[in-house]
C-alpha positions as CSV (number, residue, x, y, z in Angstrom):
1,M,-39.9,30.9,-26.4
2,F,-36.4,29.7,-27.4
3,L,-35.1,26.5,-25.9
4,K,-31.7,24.9,-25.9
5,V,-32.1,21.2,-26.2
6,Q,-30.0,18.1,-26.6
7,M,-31.3,15.6,-29.0
8,P,-30.4,12.1,-30.1
9,W,-30.7,11.4,-33.8
10,N,-29.9,8.6,-36.2
11,V,-28.0,9.6,-39.3
12,I,-27.9,7.2,-42.3
13,I,-24.9,7.6,-44.6
14,P,-25.1,5.8,-48.0
15,A,-22.3,3.4,-48.7
16,D,-21.1,5.4,-51.7
17,S,-20.5,8.4,-49.5
18,L,-18.1,6.6,-47.2
19,D,-14.4,7.4,-47.5
20,A,-11.8,4.7,-47.0
21,K,-9.6,7.0,-44.8
22,G,-12.6,8.3,-42.8
23,L,-11.6,12.0,-43.3
24,M,-14.9,13.0,-45.0
25,L,-17.1,10.9,-42.7
26,K,-17.7,13.6,-40.1
27,K,-18.5,16.1,-42.8
28,A,-21.0,13.7,-44.4
29,I,-22.6,13.0,-41.1
30,V,-23.0,16.7,-40.3
31,I,-24.4,17.5,-43.8
32,R,-26.9,14.7,-43.6
33,L,-27.9,15.7,-40.0
34,M,-28.5,19.3,-41.1
35,D,-30.6,18.1,-44.1
36,E,-32.8,15.8,-42.0
37,F,-33.1,18.4,-39.2
38,A,-34.4,21.0,-41.7
39,C,-37.0,18.6,-43.1
40,K,-38.3,17.6,-39.7
41,K,-39.8,21.1,-39.0
42,A,-41.2,20.6,-35.5
43,T,-42.3,18.2,-32.7
44,K,-45.1,18.6,-30.1
45,D,-42.7,18.4,-27.2
46,L,-39.8,20.6,-28.5
47,G,-41.5,23.0,-30.9
48,Y,-40.0,24.3,-34.1
49,F,-36.4,23.3,-34.9
50,M,-34.4,26.5,-35.5
51,A,-30.7,25.6,-35.5
52,V,-28.1,22.9,-34.7
53,T,-25.5,24.5,-32.5
54,T,-23.0,21.7,-31.6
55,L,-22.4,18.1,-32.5
56,E,-21.9,16.4,-29.1
57,S,-21.1,12.9,-30.1
58,I,-21.1,10.4,-32.9
59,G,-21.7,6.8,-32.0
60,E,-20.3,3.7,-33.6
61,G,-21.8,3.1,-37.1
62,R,-23.8,0.0,-37.8
63,V,-24.1,-1.4,-41.3
64,R,-27.7,-2.0,-42.4
65,Q,-28.2,-5.5,-43.8
66,N,-30.3,-4.8,-46.9
67,S,-28.7,-1.6,-48.3
68,G,-25.1,-1.5,-47.0
69,D,-25.7,2.0,-45.7
70,V,-24.3,2.9,-42.3
71,L,-26.4,4.2,-39.4
72,F,-24.7,6.5,-36.9
73,P,-26.4,7.4,-33.7
74,V,-25.5,11.1,-32.9
75,V,-26.3,13.5,-30.1
76,F,-26.3,17.2,-30.8
77,S,-27.4,20.5,-29.2
78,G,-29.9,22.8,-30.9
79,I,-32.2,25.7,-30.6
80,T,-36.0,25.3,-30.8
81,F,-38.9,27.7,-30.7
82,K,-42.1,27.0,-28.7
83,M,-44.8,29.2,-27.4
84,Y,-46.1,28.8,-23.8
85,R,-49.3,29.9,-22.2
86,G,-48.9,33.3,-20.4
87,E,-45.9,34.3,-22.5
88,I,-45.8,37.8,-24.0
89,L,-44.6,37.9,-27.6
90,Q,-44.8,40.1,-30.7
91,G,-46.2,39.1,-34.0
92,V,-47.0,40.7,-37.4
93,V,-50.6,41.0,-38.6
94,H,-51.0,39.2,-42.0
95,K,-54.8,38.8,-42.3
96,I,-57.7,40.9,-41.0
97,L,-61.2,39.5,-40.7
98,K,-64.4,41.0,-39.1
99,H,-64.1,38.7,-36.1
100,G,-60.3,39.0,-35.5
101,V,-56.9,39.0,-37.0
102,F,-54.2,36.4,-37.8
103,L,-50.6,37.0,-36.9
104,R,-47.2,35.4,-37.5
105,C,-44.5,35.1,-34.8
106,G,-41.3,33.4,-35.8
107,P,-42.0,30.1,-37.4
108,V,-45.6,30.1,-36.1
109,Q,-48.0,31.1,-39.0
110,N,-51.4,30.6,-37.4
111,I,-51.9,32.9,-34.4
112,Y,-55.5,34.1,-33.9
113,L,-56.5,37.2,-32.0
114,S,-60.3,37.3,-31.6
115,H,-62.1,40.7,-31.6
116,I,-63.4,39.6,-28.1
117,K,-59.9,39.5,-26.8
118,M,-59.1,43.1,-28.1
119,P,-60.7,45.4,-25.5
120,D,-61.5,48.9,-26.7
121,Y,-60.9,47.9,-30.4
122,H,-63.7,47.8,-32.9
123,Y,-63.8,46.7,-36.5
124,V,-63.8,49.4,-39.2
125,P,-65.0,48.0,-42.5
126,G,-63.7,49.1,-45.8
127,E,-61.7,47.8,-48.7
128,N,-58.9,46.9,-46.3
129,G,-60.7,46.6,-42.9
130,I,-58.9,47.5,-39.7
131,F,-59.4,47.5,-36.0
132,M,-59.2,50.8,-34.2
133,N,-59.7,52.1,-30.7
134,D,-60.9,55.5,-29.3
135,K,-57.3,56.8,-29.1
136,H,-56.8,56.2,-32.8
137,S,-54.5,53.3,-32.3
138,K,-55.1,50.9,-35.1
139,I,-54.4,47.3,-36.0
140,D,-53.8,47.0,-39.7
141,K,-52.0,44.6,-42.0
142,D,-48.2,44.4,-41.4
143,V,-48.5,46.1,-38.0
144,I,-46.5,44.6,-35.1
145,V,-48.7,43.6,-32.2
146,R,-47.5,42.7,-28.6
147,F,-49.8,39.9,-27.2
148,I,-50.1,37.3,-24.5
149,V,-50.5,33.7,-25.3
150,I,-53.8,32.1,-24.1
151,G,-53.2,28.6,-25.4
152,T,-51.5,26.6,-28.2
153,K,-52.6,23.5,-30.1
154,W,-50.3,21.0,-31.9
155,M,-51.6,20.0,-35.4
156,E,-50.0,16.6,-36.1
157,A,-51.0,16.3,-39.8
158,E,-49.4,19.7,-40.6
159,R,-46.6,19.3,-38.0
160,E,-47.2,22.9,-36.8
161,F,-48.7,24.8,-33.9
162,Q,-51.7,27.1,-33.7
163,A,-52.1,29.7,-31.0
164,L,-54.9,31.8,-29.5
165,V,-53.8,35.1,-28.1
166,S,-55.1,38.2,-26.3
167,L,-54.5,41.9,-25.9
168,E,-56.0,41.9,-22.4
169,G,-53.3,43.2,-20.1
170,D,-50.9,46.1,-19.6
171,Y,-48.7,47.3,-22.5
172,L,-50.2,45.0,-25.0
173,G,-51.3,46.1,-28.5
174,P,-49.8,47.7,-31.6
175,V,-46.1,48.5,-31.4
176,S,-45.5,50.0,-34.7
């Protein structure tokens, strides 16, 4: 789920942000790194970028010919979030359909739980439909559900993951 990773990155500092004494250079590099890190969102291999923890090293800057900006190769440690097959997680129900529910778990917004993968639960239609079992346990909007990940898919265009999950197993289902 959470991974500690070490990543290389290239940070470009505009020429007008450079200080003659170099005192503000490290601060400018860190600020630019944080901005770029937040905009990147996720990668297929590492998952969603959550936080930068430490700046490991700053390489020697190279001046870019056309603009005069300076490119600094940096290495930093960070935390990422990625779902794996077989992992047991919790998510919040945000949409209920006749054939299943959609959940959110951390930064992952598109987690689908099919009615086929909810043993003993049946759909109860109404203004706000729910899934209920014989023991009166119900899956409703904003309910926390513990599930097992069946598979994930990387969507390159949206730069995000989708997941297919199940309640087939011990101690899986609504938590709240």
